Residue frames as qw, qx, qy, qz and C-alpha x, y, z in Angstrom:
[[0.065, 0.877, 0.326, -0.346, -14.25, 42.80, 33.26],
 [0.507, 0.369, 0.257, 0.736, -13.43, 45.21, 30.45],
 [0.176, -0.841, -0.303, 0.412, -12.99, 48.79, 31.62],
 [0.457, 0.589, 0.171, 0.644, -12.31, 52.04, 29.80],
 [0.390, -0.747, -0.222, 0.491, -10.65, 54.91, 31.65],
 [0.448, 0.596, 0.188, 0.640, -10.08, 58.30, 30.03],
 [0.275, -0.463, -0.231, 0.810, -8.70, 61.59, 31.30],
 [0.314, 0.837, 0.318, -0.317, -10.45, 64.69, 30.07],
 [0.054, 0.803, -0.386, -0.451, -7.32, 65.77, 28.26],
 [0.508, -0.147, 0.801, 0.281, -6.81, 62.44, 26.51],
 [0.350, 0.325, -0.474, -0.740, -7.24, 62.45, 22.72],
 [0.726, 0.165, 0.572, -0.346, -10.09, 60.22, 21.58],
 [0.462, 0.463, -0.594, -0.468, -9.52, 57.86, 18.66],
 [0.953, -0.017, -0.200, -0.229, -10.23, 54.17, 17.89],
 [0.675, 0.307, -0.548, 0.387, -6.56, 53.41, 18.63],
 [0.070, -0.407, 0.533, -0.739, -6.65, 55.23, 21.99],
 [0.795, -0.219, 0.093, -0.558, -9.82, 53.34, 22.89],
 [0.919, 0.138, -0.370, -0.012, -8.24, 50.04, 21.95],
 [0.497, 0.351, -0.576, 0.546, -5.07, 50.68, 23.97],
 [0.277, -0.400, 0.412, -0.771, -7.06, 51.74, 27.03],
 [0.845, -0.203, -0.275, -0.410, -9.00, 48.48, 27.31],
 [0.322, -0.464, 0.768, -0.301, -8.27, 46.37, 30.38],
 [0.682, 0.149, -0.614, -0.369, -8.40, 42.81, 29.04],
 [0.127, -0.126, 0.893, -0.413, -9.38, 41.02, 32.23],
 [0.648, -0.001, -0.296, -0.701, -12.28, 38.99, 30.89],
 [0.722, -0.179, 0.583, -0.326, -14.08, 35.97, 32.33],
 [0.258, -0.145, 0.901, 0.318, -13.60, 32.60, 30.67],
 [0.597, 0.286, -0.192, -0.724, -15.77, 32.18, 27.59],
 [0.800, 0.010, 0.576, -0.167, -17.40, 28.73, 27.16],
 [0.767, 0.636, -0.009, -0.085, -16.61, 28.97, 23.44],
 [0.096, 0.793, -0.601, 0.029, -12.90, 28.89, 24.29],
 [0.837, -0.216, 0.497, -0.079, -13.07, 25.17, 25.04],
 [0.876, 0.352, 0.221, 0.244, -10.42, 23.43, 22.97],
 [0.474, 0.621, -0.148, 0.607, -8.04, 26.38, 23.06],
 [0.641, -0.621, -0.314, 0.323, -6.15, 27.11, 26.27],
 [0.169, -0.924, 0.085, 0.332, -4.42, 30.28, 25.16],
 [0.545, 0.794, -0.265, -0.044, -1.58, 31.40, 22.90],
 [0.159, 0.678, -0.694, 0.183, 1.28, 29.86, 24.85],
 [0.298, -0.234, 0.865, -0.328, -0.02, 26.91, 26.89],
 [0.488, 0.179, 0.822, -0.232, -1.72, 23.75, 25.68],
 [0.612, 0.670, 0.194, -0.373, -2.72, 24.93, 22.21],
 [0.743, -0.001, 0.498, 0.446, -0.98, 23.08, 19.42],
 [0.454, 0.785, 0.297, 0.300, -1.88, 25.64, 16.76],
 [0.050, -0.980, 0.130, -0.144, -0.22, 28.54, 18.57],
 [0.648, -0.628, 0.402, 0.157, 2.59, 26.67, 20.30],
 [0.757, 0.029, 0.524, 0.390, 3.85, 24.97, 17.15],
 [0.469, 0.843, 0.216, 0.149, 3.43, 27.88, 14.75],
 [0.617, 0.022, 0.008, 0.786, 6.69, 29.43, 13.71],
 [0.093, -0.772, -0.294, 0.556, 6.63, 33.05, 14.81],
 [0.175, -0.324, 0.430, 0.824, 8.14, 34.13, 11.51],
 [0.102, 0.392, 0.806, 0.432, 4.97, 33.17, 9.62],
 [0.230, -0.173, -0.049, -0.956, 2.36, 35.80, 8.97],
 [0.330, 0.219, 0.766, -0.507, -0.92, 35.32, 10.86],
 [0.066, 0.357, 0.812, 0.456, -4.16, 34.53, 9.04],
 [0.280, 0.226, 0.223, -0.906, -7.07, 36.90, 8.46],
 [0.086, 0.377, 0.890, 0.242, -10.54, 35.60, 7.60],
 [0.250, 0.177, 0.074, -0.949, -13.13, 38.13, 6.40],
 [0.093, 0.339, 0.931, 0.093, -16.69, 36.77, 6.21],
 [0.338, 0.108, -0.008, -0.935, -19.77, 38.38, 4.72],
 [0.155, -0.274, -0.920, -0.235, -23.30, 37.13, 4.05],
 [0.398, -0.518, -0.263, -0.710, -26.91, 37.91, 4.86],
 [0.471, -0.441, 0.465, -0.606, -28.49, 37.66, 8.32],
 [0.837, -0.151, 0.384, -0.360, -28.61, 34.23, 9.91],
 [0.795, 0.467, -0.373, -0.101, -26.39, 32.49, 7.34],
 [0.927, -0.286, -0.104, 0.219, -23.83, 31.57, 10.01],
 [0.396, 0.755, -0.254, 0.456, -21.18, 34.30, 9.79],
 [0.320, -0.725, 0.430, -0.433, -20.62, 34.73, 13.51],
 [0.926, -0.245, 0.263, -0.118, -20.75, 31.00, 14.29],
 [0.874, 0.367, -0.031, 0.316, -18.17, 30.18, 11.61],
 [0.207, 0.795, -0.298, 0.486, -16.00, 33.15, 12.61],
 [0.539, -0.651, 0.401, -0.353, -15.95, 32.16, 16.29],
 [0.971, -0.093, 0.219, 0.022, -15.28, 28.47, 15.61],
 [0.726, 0.561, -0.123, 0.378, -12.48, 29.25, 13.14],
 [0.027, 0.782, -0.368, 0.503, -10.86, 31.66, 15.60],
 [0.744, -0.514, 0.330, -0.271, -11.27, 29.29, 18.56],
 [0.980, 0.102, 0.082, 0.150, -9.59, 26.42, 16.71],
 [0.613, 0.539, -0.160, 0.556, -6.64, 28.71, 15.94],
 [0.515, -0.558, -0.341, 0.554, -6.56, 30.28, 19.41],
 [0.271, 0.273, 0.214, 0.898, -7.09, 33.57, 17.62],
 [0.111, 0.354, 0.374, -0.850, -9.62, 36.40, 17.80],
 [0.137, 0.531, 0.749, 0.372, -13.09, 36.91, 16.34],
 [0.018, 0.264, 0.143, -0.954, -14.36, 40.45, 15.75],
 [0.205, 0.587, 0.779, 0.083, -18.06, 40.96, 15.04],
 [0.072, 0.290, 0.241, 0.923, -19.23, 43.96, 13.07],
 [0.442, -0.651, -0.504, -0.357, -22.57, 43.73, 14.89],
 [0.621, -0.530, -0.365, 0.447, -20.80, 44.06, 18.24],
 [0.337, -0.057, 0.045, 0.939, -18.99, 47.21, 17.05],
 [0.146, -0.450, -0.442, -0.762, -22.22, 48.66, 15.66],
 [0.538, -0.659, -0.507, -0.138, -24.04, 48.10, 18.97],
 [0.449, -0.222, -0.297, 0.813, -21.53, 50.30, 20.76],
 [0.076, -0.190, -0.183, -0.962, -23.58, 53.10, 19.17],
 [0.069, 0.364, 0.804, -0.465, -26.56, 53.73, 21.41],
 [0.376, 0.459, 0.015, -0.805, -28.29, 56.17, 19.06],
 [0.654, 0.245, 0.716, 0.011, -30.46, 53.83, 16.98],
 [0.517, 0.830, 0.101, -0.183, -30.74, 56.28, 14.08],
 [0.072, 0.793, -0.582, -0.162, -26.97, 56.52, 13.74],
 [0.523, -0.230, 0.821, 0.013, -26.65, 52.77, 14.21],
 [0.655, 0.452, 0.605, -0.025, -28.95, 52.22, 11.22],
 [0.338, 0.887, -0.108, -0.294, -27.43, 54.94, 9.01],
 [0.938, 0.159, 0.150, 0.269, -25.36, 52.93, 6.56],
 [0.482, 0.737, -0.134, 0.455, -23.13, 55.77, 5.34],
 [0.292, -0.785, 0.385, -0.387, -22.22, 56.48, 8.97],
 [0.788, -0.416, 0.425, -0.160, -21.98, 53.06, 10.56],
 [0.935, 0.321, 0.025, 0.149, -20.43, 51.18, 7.64],
 [0.423, 0.714, -0.332, 0.448, -17.39, 53.46, 7.61],
 [0.413, -0.675, 0.441, -0.424, -17.17, 53.44, 11.41],
 [0.943, -0.173, 0.260, -0.112, -17.36, 49.65, 11.60],
 [0.865, 0.408, -0.085, 0.278, -14.70, 49.05, 8.95],
 [0.212, 0.754, -0.386, 0.487, -12.27, 51.61, 10.44],
 [0.584, -0.567, 0.437, -0.381, -12.71, 50.22, 13.95],
 [0.988, 0.027, 0.150, -0.014, -12.34, 46.64, 12.68],
 [0.665, 0.603, -0.254, 0.359, -9.11, 47.60, 10.90],
 [0.097, -0.735, 0.464, -0.485, -7.66, 49.19, 14.04],
 [0.789, -0.374, 0.393, -0.289, -8.57, 46.21, 16.23],
 [0.967, 0.239, 0.046, 0.079, -7.33, 43.67, 13.67],
 [0.454, 0.720, -0.371, 0.371, -4.00, 45.48, 13.25],
 [0.343, -0.649, 0.532, -0.423, -3.37, 45.32, 16.99],
 [0.892, -0.157, 0.372, -0.204, -4.27, 41.61, 17.18],
 [0.873, 0.460, -0.071, 0.146, -2.34, 40.61, 14.07],
 [0.193, 0.785, -0.467, 0.359, 0.69, 42.42, 15.47],
 [0.550, -0.473, 0.610, -0.321, 0.55, 39.93, 18.35],
 [0.183, 0.260, -0.906, -0.278, 0.66, 37.12, 15.76],
 [0.445, 0.237, 0.747, -0.433, -2.95, 36.17, 16.45],
 [0.048, 0.261, 0.782, 0.564, -5.14, 34.88, 13.64],
 [0.221, 0.301, 0.328, -0.868, -8.20, 37.12, 13.25],
 [0.121, 0.455, 0.815, 0.338, -11.71, 36.62, 11.85],
 [0.153, 0.218, 0.109, -0.958, -13.86, 39.62, 10.90],
 [0.088, 0.429, 0.865, 0.246, -17.56, 38.98, 10.28],
 [0.196, 0.477, 0.228, -0.826, -20.14, 41.50, 9.16],
 [0.598, 0.651, 0.467, 0.036, -22.46, 42.19, 6.25],
 [0.292, -0.525, 0.345, 0.722, -19.49, 43.55, 4.30],
 [0.640, 0.731, 0.199, -0.127, -20.08, 45.03, 0.84],
 [0.814, 0.357, 0.047, 0.456, -17.34, 45.18, -1.83],
 [0.162, 0.833, -0.191, 0.494, -16.07, 48.70, -0.91],
 [0.603, -0.688, 0.330, -0.233, -15.57, 47.61, 2.71],
 [0.964, -0.021, 0.182, 0.193, -13.88, 44.39, 1.56],
 [0.622, 0.612, -0.062, 0.485, -11.47, 46.44, -0.52],
 [0.168, -0.842, 0.279, -0.430, -10.67, 48.75, 2.40],
 [0.829, -0.463, 0.304, -0.077, -9.97, 45.76, 4.64],
 [0.910, 0.248, 0.110, 0.313, -7.76, 44.18, 1.98],
 [0.394, 0.755, -0.149, 0.503, -5.74, 47.35, 1.43],
 [0.332, -0.793, 0.304, -0.410, -5.29, 48.11, 5.12],
 [0.769, -0.443, 0.428, -0.171, -4.52, 44.59, 6.38],
 [0.916, 0.380, -0.117, 0.047, -2.77, 42.80, 3.50],
 [0.323, 0.686, -0.557, 0.340, 0.71, 43.82, 4.72],
 [0.341, -0.482, 0.632, -0.503, 0.04, 42.10, 8.05],
 [0.673, -0.018, 0.662, -0.330, -1.68, 38.81, 7.23],
 [0.010, -0.021, -0.896, -0.444, -2.39, 35.93, 4.88],
 [0.410, 0.184, 0.237, -0.861, -5.99, 36.59, 3.86],
 [0.049, 0.306, 0.906, 0.289, -9.22, 34.83, 2.90],
 [0.356, 0.127, 0.094, -0.921, -12.41, 36.66, 1.91],
 [0.015, -0.206, -0.972, -0.117, -15.57, 34.54, 1.99],
 [0.500, -0.073, -0.050, -0.862, -19.22, 35.20, 1.18],
 [0.169, 0.085, 0.958, -0.215, -21.26, 32.57, 3.03],
 [0.516, 0.032, -0.298, -0.802, -24.48, 31.62, 1.27],
 [0.193, 0.110, 0.966, -0.133, -27.27, 29.10, 1.68],
 [0.093, -0.419, -0.745, -0.511, -30.70, 28.38, 0.21],
 [0.282, -0.443, -0.028, -0.850, -33.62, 30.64, 1.15],
 [0.788, -0.433, -0.320, -0.299, -35.50, 28.03, 3.18],
 [0.789, -0.142, -0.387, 0.456, -32.39, 26.97, 5.07],
 [0.235, 0.328, -0.194, 0.894, -31.42, 30.59, 5.68],
 [0.480, -0.497, -0.057, -0.721, -34.79, 31.32, 7.30],
 [0.867, -0.328, -0.376, 0.005, -34.56, 28.11, 9.35],
 [0.629, 0.023, -0.352, 0.693, -31.19, 29.24, 10.71],
 [0.046, -0.438, 0.064, -0.896, -32.49, 32.75, 11.34],
 [0.676, -0.506, -0.226, -0.486, -35.31, 31.34, 13.48],
 [0.833, -0.205, -0.418, 0.298, -32.77, 29.48, 15.64],
 [0.323, 0.338, -0.293, 0.834, -31.25, 32.76, 16.80],
 [0.110, -0.347, -0.608, 0.706, -32.19, 34.63, 19.98],
 [0.195, 0.754, 0.623, -0.071, -35.58, 36.32, 19.72],
 [0.022, -0.885, -0.014, 0.464, -34.11, 39.81, 19.47],
 [0.216, -0.487, 0.620, 0.576, -31.75, 38.73, 16.69],
 [0.487, 0.384, 0.765, 0.172, -34.33, 37.12, 14.36],
 [0.036, -0.350, 0.244, 0.903, -34.40, 39.27, 11.20],
 [0.547, 0.526, 0.577, -0.303, -37.27, 37.71, 9.22],
 [0.623, 0.729, 0.270, 0.084, -37.79, 39.42, 5.87],
 [0.047, -0.917, 0.352, 0.183, -34.57, 41.40, 6.32],
 [0.669, -0.224, 0.658, 0.264, -32.77, 38.14, 5.48],
 [0.614, 0.511, 0.536, 0.275, -34.12, 38.30, 1.91],
 [0.166, 0.985, 0.050, -0.023, -33.63, 42.06, 1.58],
 [0.324, -0.773, 0.490, 0.241, -29.97, 41.85, 2.51],
 [0.686, 0.011, 0.660, 0.306, -29.42, 38.85, 0.24],
 [0.511, 0.753, 0.370, 0.190, -30.79, 40.83, -2.70],
 [0.037, -0.978, 0.186, 0.093, -28.57, 43.78, -1.81],
 [0.524, -0.511, 0.619, 0.285, -25.51, 41.54, -1.71],
 [0.665, 0.274, 0.642, 0.266, -26.44, 39.82, -4.97],
 [0.371, 0.901, 0.221, 0.026, -26.79, 43.20, -6.70],
 [0.257, -0.854, 0.347, 0.291, -23.15, 44.06, -6.07],
 [0.741, 0.570, -0.345, 0.091, -20.16, 43.51, -8.35],
 [0.779, -0.583, 0.221, 0.056, -17.81, 41.30, -6.36],
 [0.147, 0.754, -0.629, -0.121, -14.03, 41.11, -6.81],
 [0.837, 0.186, -0.496, -0.136, -12.62, 37.75, -7.81],
 [0.255, 0.331, -0.773, 0.478, -10.73, 37.34, -4.52],
 [0.545, -0.159, 0.441, -0.695, -14.03, 36.85, -2.65],
 [0.138, 0.015, -0.980, -0.140, -14.88, 33.13, -2.42],
 [0.643, -0.143, -0.032, -0.752, -18.60, 32.29, -2.58],
 [0.113, 0.121, -0.971, 0.174, -19.37, 29.27, -0.41],
 [0.668, -0.271, -0.311, -0.619, -22.80, 27.60, -0.40],
 [0.020, -0.254, 0.847, -0.466, -23.25, 26.13, 3.09],
 [0.687, -0.160, -0.162, -0.690, -26.83, 24.87, 2.67],
 [0.930, -0.114, -0.328, -0.123, -25.92, 21.26, 3.48],
 [0.547, 0.305, -0.553, 0.550, -22.95, 21.95, 5.78],
 [0.584, -0.705, -0.342, 0.211, -22.71, 22.09, 9.54],
 [0.112, -0.974, 0.195, 0.011, -20.67, 24.86, 11.12],
 [0.633, -0.489, 0.541, 0.260, -17.73, 22.47, 11.56],
 [0.704, 0.324, 0.527, 0.350, -17.93, 21.36, 7.92],
 [0.285, 0.938, 0.129, 0.151, -18.08, 24.98, 6.78],
 [0.332, -0.858, 0.366, 0.143, -14.93, 25.82, 8.76],
 [0.723, -0.151, 0.587, 0.333, -13.15, 22.86, 7.13],
 [0.575, 0.616, 0.420, 0.337, -14.07, 24.14, 3.67],
 [0.005, 0.998, -0.060, 0.023, -13.01, 27.66, 4.56],
 [0.548, -0.640, 0.473, 0.258, -9.63, 26.31, 5.60],
 [0.711, 0.124, 0.582, 0.376, -9.23, 24.64, 2.21],
 [0.396, 0.891, 0.217, 0.039, -9.76, 27.88, 0.26],
 [0.658, 0.286, -0.039, 0.695, -6.73, 29.56, -1.31],
 [0.341, -0.765, -0.223, 0.498, -5.28, 32.59, 0.41],
 [0.368, 0.899, 0.000, 0.239, -4.05, 35.98, -0.79]]
């Protein structure tokens, strides 16, 4: 169970929210293969504590596989996966949730705060969202002192993208929004530190392997 307890006099900020969370959570089936940071996990147990943790920032259109790759990468490293969609759905006002100028800034600031706390514990962190170049730059500036970084734009062919989108839960299927977001992403000017990875013929496991082979910042 995750609980939040506030006193009326307590200052409200993303950091105060983060520090107030009670991290007593049930076991997640996706954690299979990683038994925690100190017991039974070769990645964490063997890693020299003096090394900087890794940060993976993933963008891409709906249904391309951002969350699946993020979770698998983090699970293999016994790290943490932060979903921009999950942060956005904290907002119960649907108009605010859909207002890009509002929610984009909120999501990136909250992701930075959460990632800073996790990286400080020497946990590798994956951040997935439909990040645009300004958000990528903010993440890079804020988190580069704390981590070795990879920025990846996952892509795949249109037909394959729609096939993957249809495999998602009914409420998560985005349909034509897949193509709209792809066009929005393609219209941007991307910095050269963002790796573009075509995953059309790759499984999730194969994509994670290729992500691991990409150079870091």
